[in-house]
N, C-alpha and C positions, 0 to 999 in steps of 0.2 A: 344581100351579102354574098360575097364570092367565097370560094373554097380557100383561096390564098389568105383572105382576111381572117378566117377562122383558124387556119393553120398557124398564122403568125401570133394571134392573140389567145392562144390556148391557156387555160388555167390549170396549174399543177395541183393535183389532189394532195392532201396532207400525208397520205400513206407513201406517196412517191417523193415527197419533198425531203431533202437531206442536206444539212449544212456541211457535214463531213463526207464529201464525195469520194475521197480516196479510200475510205473504209469499205465501200461497195455494200452498204447496208449491214455490215457486221458490227457487233458491239465493240470488239477490240480486234487488233490485228498485230502480227509480229513485224518487227522492223530491225534495222541495223543502223547504229549511229554512224554518220559519216564524219561529222565534226560538231563541236560545241561552240555556239555563237552567243554573244551577248548583244541584245538589242535594246533600243530605247523606245518608250511609248510615244503616243501622239501628244499634241500641243499642251493641254493644261497640266498633264502629269509629267513627272520627272523621276526616272529610276533606271536601274540596269537590270533588265529581264534576262534570266538565263534560259536559253532555248537550245534545241539541238536540231541539226539537219539530219533527217531520218530517211533511209531508203526502205520503203515498205515492201511487203510480200506481193502486193499488187503492181509492182514495178513502177511506183510513183515516188517522187522525192518531195517531202513536206517538211515544214518547220514545226516543232512540237515544244510545248512548255515543259520545263523541268521544275516540279514542285519541290518546296523545301530548300533549306540552306545547307551549305557544307559540301557533301560529296556530290560530284557530278559524274555521270556515266562516261567511261572512257571511249576512245575511238574504236569502232568495230564491235561494240558491246551489243548483244542481242537483247532487245527490249520489247515491251508491250505498249501499244499506243491506243488511246481512246479519243473520242470526240471532245470538243470544247477546249478553249485555250484562254489567252489573255484577251480581254475585251478592248483594251486601249492600245494594243500593239498590232499593227497590220500584218496580215498573212499568217497569223499563228492561230489555227483552228483545231489543234490537237494537243493532247497531254500525254506525257510519258508516265506510265503507272509505276510508282515506287514499290519495291519489295517483290517484283515479279521478274524472274529470270536474272539477268546480269545487272540490274539496277538496284542497288542496295537501298534499304529503308532508312529513314531519318530516325535514329534510335533515341535522340534527345527529346522527342515529342511524347507527352503524356496525355494530351487531349487531341481530339480529331485525328486519332491514330490511323484510321482507315485511308485518309488522304495520303499519308506519308508512308504507308506500308509497314508500320511498326506492329509487331505481334503483341497480344495481350499479356497481362502479368501472369506469372506462374502461380497457380493456386496450390496451397499446401493441403495435403490430405490430413484431416484431423480425425483421429479415432476417439469416439466418445465411449467411455466405460460407464456401465450402470452401477 
């Protein structure tokens, strides 16, 4: 076996393997919304997926999923982006985190609040007297 054969057929270890390459092995990264785009998924599915074109701090431009319905982040809003996106929509491998910086949470949600950035219910202080 030649050196070029080994160089061409290298196996990538799991520690170095990353689907969200624009994050540069960071869990989240700051970005700025360039514009809000509505995309359609691949063949068996049919929907209108809300996505945003985002300019990241790593000088890359990516498309990111906007979770929840209703409010969409405005143009030039500073947002936080993490990995994973729509599985049925091509080129969308990132998600905009709701409730962080200038992306408002979905306040109508009562379940799965962490996905939509909604804060928890306010707990009342009850003074018990003996």
